[in-house]
N, C-alpha and C positions, 0 to 999 in steps of 0.2 A: 263881321267877325265877332264872336262872343267875347265878352270881357273876361280875361283871365284873372282869377281872384289872387290877391296878394296879402300876405300877413307878415308882420314883424313880430318875433317872439323874443322875450327876454326874461331871465330869471335863473332858476336852479338848473344847472347843467353839470352832469357828473359822468364818470365812467363807472358803469355797473359791472362788477366782477362776479361771476358764478364760480364758486370754489367747491368742487365736488370730485376730489381725486385729481382732475386736471383743472386748469384755470382758463376760463373763457371770459371775454369782456365785450362790451358794447356801449355806445353812448346811452346816457340815461338822464334822469331829471325831468321834471314836468315840462319846463319850457322847451327843452330839446325834443322830448317825446311828442308833444303836441305839434311842433313844427314838422318833425319827420313824418308823422302820420298824415298831416295835411299835404305834404309834398307827394306822398304816395297816392293821394286823392286828386292830384292835378293842380295844386296851388303853387304859386311862386312864394318861396319862404326865405326870409332873412332871419338868422339867429344872431342876436347882438349881445355883447357882454364880454366876459373874459374867462380864460382857463389858465392853468399853469403851463409853463414852457417845460414840459416833462413828458414821459412816455404816455401817461393817461391822457393828457391834453392832446398829444399828437394823434392818438387813436380816435378821440372824440371828433376832432376836426376832419381827419381823413375819412372816417366812416360816414359822418353826416354829409360831407361833400359828395361822396359816392351815392348817397341816397337822394340827392337833388336839393339839399339845403344849402343856401348861400352862406358861407362862413367867413366872408371877407371882413366882416366887422365883429367877429368873435376873436378878440385879441389874446395872443399868448403873453402872459405876464411872468417874467423870470423871477419876480419877487414873491410869487404865490404858488401854492400847490393846487392842482386840479382836485376837486372833491371826488372821492371814491366811495362807493357803497358796495358791500359784499352781500350778495343774495344767497341764502341757504334754504334748502327744502326744510319745511317744518309743518308737521301735523297736516299733511295733505295739501299744503299750500306753500307759502314762503315766509321768510322773515328777513329783515335787513340788519346788517352789522355795521356799526359806525366807527369801528376800531380795526386796526391792522391785525389780522389773525396770527401773524408771526410774532409781533412784539407788543401788541396792546395799545400802541400809540393811536390817539384819535386822528381820524382823517380830517382834512381841511373842510371847512364849512363854506357856504356861499359867500362870495365877496363881490359886490357890485362895483362897476367902474365909478369914477368920480362924476359928479353932476355935470361939469363942463363938457365931458365926452358926449353927453346927451345933446347938448346944444350943437355940437359939431355934427352929430348924426342927423339932427332935424334939417340941417342944410344939405347934407351929403346924400340922403336917401329920399327917393320919391315917396310921397305920402301914401301909406298903405291903406287898403280897405279895412283891415283889422289889425289892432295891436293887442297882443296877449302878454300878460305878465303875471307871475306867481309870487313875487317878492316885492313888497312896498318899500322902495328905497328912493332916495332923492334922484337917482339916475332914472329909474323906471317911471317915476311920477313926472319928471320933466318931459320925458317922451310922451307919456299918456296925455298930459295937459296940452302939449304942443300939437299933437296929432288930432286930439279930440276937437280942438278949435278949427281944424281944417276938414272936419267931417268924418274922421276915422271912427269906426266902431270899436270900442274899448272893452276888453274882457279881463277881469281880475279874478284869479283863482288862488286864494290864500290857503296855506297849510297851517298857519299860526297867526296870532295877532301881531306880534312884534311890537314896534314902537307905535303907541296908540295914535299919535297925531298923524303919522304917515299912513296908518291903516285907514283912518277916517277920511283922509284926502283921497286915497285909492277908491274907497267905496263911493265917494262923491263924484269922482270922475267917470267911473265905469258905467257902461250900458248894461253889462251882465256881471254879476258876482256869482261864481260857482265854487262849491266846496264839498267836501265829504263830511257826512255826519260823524265819522270817527274823530274828526279834528275840530269840530265847530264850537265846542263848549267855551273856549276862551273869548270868542268874539260874537256869539249869537246876539248878545244884548246890544251890540253896535249896529245890528242889521234890522232895527225895528221897522222903519219905513223909509228905506233908501229910494232914491229916484231910479235906481237900477232894477232890472229884473233879477230875481234871486233863484238859483238852482242848487238843490242839495241832493247829492247822490247818497243812497242808503244801502249799498251792497246788493245782496240777493233779494232784498225787499223791493227794490226799484229806485225811484227818484221822485222828488216833488219840486214844484216851482211856484213862485209868486210873481204876478205882474208888478211893474213899478208902482210904488206907493200903495200897495195892497197888503193886507194882513192875511188874506185867505190863501191857503196852500191848495194846490191841485196835484194829484198823484199820477204817476206814470209807472206802469208795471215793468219789472225786469224781464229779460229774456234768458231762458235756461240755456247754457252752452251745450253744444253737441257732445263735447267731452270736456271734463275739467282737468286742466294740468296745473296752472297757477294763475292768480289774479293780478300779477304784476302788469301795470300799464292799462288796466281796464278803465280806470278813471280818465286817463289821458286820451284813449280812443273814444270815450264818451264825449269828451270835449271836442275832439276833431269831428266826430260825426254830427254833433250838435251844430257846430259852426258851418260845416259843409252844407247841411240841409237848410239852415237859415238863409244862406246865400243863394242856393239854387232855387229856393222858393221865391226869392225876391227879384230874380233877374239881374238887374244892374246894381242892386243894393241889398243890404241885409234886411230881411223881413222879420221883425220881431213878433208879428202876429202869428208866425208859423212856429212859435216856440214849443207848443205841445207835440207837434209832429216831429220837429227837429230833435227834441229830447228823446223821443222814441227811437229815432234813427241812431242817436248817440248810444242809447242803451243797447241796441242791437250790435253795434260795433264793439262796445265794451264787453259784451257777452262773448263775441267771437274771439276777442283777445285772450280770453281765459282758456282757450283750447290749445294753446301752444306754450312752450317754455320761454319765459322772458317777455319783454314788451312787444317784440316784433317777430314775425315768423321766419325772418332771415336767419341763417346760421350765424352764431356768434364767432368772434375772432379768437382763435387759439393763441394763448400767450405762451410763447416758446421759452421765455425766460421764467425764472421763479417769481412768485408773487411779489416778494420784497423789491426786486428790481423794477417791477412794473408800478407798484402802488404804495409801498411802505413810505410814509412821510419822512422817517428818519433816514432811510437809505437815499431817497431822492434828494433831500436837503444836503446830506453829506457829499454826494456826488457833485451837486451844483457848487457847493462851497469850494471843493477841490478844483473844479473847472475855472471858477472865478479867481481862485487864489494863485 
């Protein structure tokens, strides 16, 4: 029987809300999107971390579970709010809003679990083939270090540098560091000669990569989408396609030598993702209540205070 690939993903997990007359929502965030995309490609996926014990968190867990992602270790935290992002059409593509459209309050940001939770997970979960993380925290680094020692292939996809010491540790642990050229300026100088392979996506230009401990970049062309709707999730599908091909090329293990072909496969899936609205082709959930009841930080906090009081 063929080995079924398995990934644990951790990091930015959100509820993405498309507000355009009506309100529709879906799970989002890089860690959740990559996991969900790989589940659709036949992988076993565990998403670990935490969301708020609120309507947005309930939607995230319910929808991801329906999509084949194991959320048993995505903990609901009543002391925190689920991060919400508002996606709006903008100049033929999209833009993100990080404040409530009703009151202007900032949405919650990513909040990793405490480091001891990672030690518990290292004992509770079977060692995965791949560990993916997009936020360098003490929680994710403990998982990355623990599983890397057991032979897990580690992928780090930063969107910002954050705390420098944690970022350097993440780069040191990872087998692949992947990022977008739009966000790379704050940390490119930290990626001079890492032991990891480095992948940089460049939008419609394509992507480029470097082998471990090399300064020479190699280019991979982009694929033009059959029709362009919006680019939301294109980078996440690129990551999923990259990992899926790295694995299938290697049989029982990840084959890093297949990186050029794998990146082409990722670019093809990223291009396809531009041909539908949102990150996934599935219909988004209609939010029958008003947006404030679903995602406004002030309204949700007030209701929970009343419930606890």
